[in-house]
C-alpha positions, 0 to 999 in steps of 0.5 A: 499499499502506497501511503502518502505522508503529509499529502501530496509532496509538491503542495505544502505539507498537511494542506488540503490542497496536499490531499487533493493532489494526492488523490488525483495522483492515484493515492487512497491512503494518507496520513496526517500529525495531530497537535491540539491548540490551546483552546482545544482545536485538533489540527495538522501539523508536524512539527513540535515549533512552527519555524519550518512552514508557517510564515507571518503574512509579510512572509517573514519566518516565525520565532523557533519558540511559538508552538501549535500548543500555545496558540489559540486556533485564532491566533495560529490562523494569523500565519501563512502556510504556504509561502514557506513553499513558494509564493505560489501557495500564499494564503494556505491556511491550517487544517482542522481535523474537521476539515480534513475528516470531511475532506477523506470522506469526500476524496475517499481516503483512507487515513492514519491520524498520528498522536503526536507525543511531544507538545501536542496538548492530547489529553483525555478531554482532547482525545475525545474530541478528536474520536468524536470527530472522526465518528461524527462524519461515519469514518471509523472503518477509515481511520486508523489511530497511529502512536508510539505513545501506548497511552494515547492508543489505550484512551482511544479505546476507552472512547471507541472500542471498535476504533482500529489501530496502528502501533509505531515502533520507531526507535529499536526492536527489542526481541526480549520485549516483543512479548509485551508488544504482542499482549499490548496489541492484544489489548487494542482488538476488538471482533470488529476492528483492525490493529497493525503494527508499523516500524520506522525503515531503519529497524523493519526486518522480515522476521518482525513482520512474520511474528506480527503477522503470525499473531494476528496483526496486520503489518504494513510496509508503506512507502511515503511519496 
């Protein structure tokens, strides 16, 4: 399966144009990084600060001290999220989770929501908002909640027992801890959902994939565009 991570690469990442272009270029699977503003609005943003992809209205870079979780949604919307790519994308706005899920439904995209572990405001109340947004649009079957943070996935499970999950292993693989990983994945399963495990490229091994599949967990080795 080919997954377009953060949208199609020629457009500003994690924006609606990026996902429109991905779909037009044949992608059916997409990925998005989720953070939450200070006033509790889930949005699509990857980095811990705004310095790389946000600009002021006149094109100036933003201070590295500015983070999504320290801004209200109205404050975050004062920045431009397309100018970093080129002047052709001037005026591109930050995308909310609500806008994104609605777009995925419209385009027929299956999506992976990466619940970012650091500086993301992902407390229990905000995780419930994310689950409620997905279910509001009837997108449970087409959404996977992904994280390397087990607590996040467990909380999501408490709100929707049939949600789909993608447990991320992004550091190193510990064969001695294999049974504990399998036991944890078992806690996420239900008769109706799908539970996957994803490894970062640097630790991918056929043996790990076969072990997970043998124990009933889908393993996906996805190509990012």
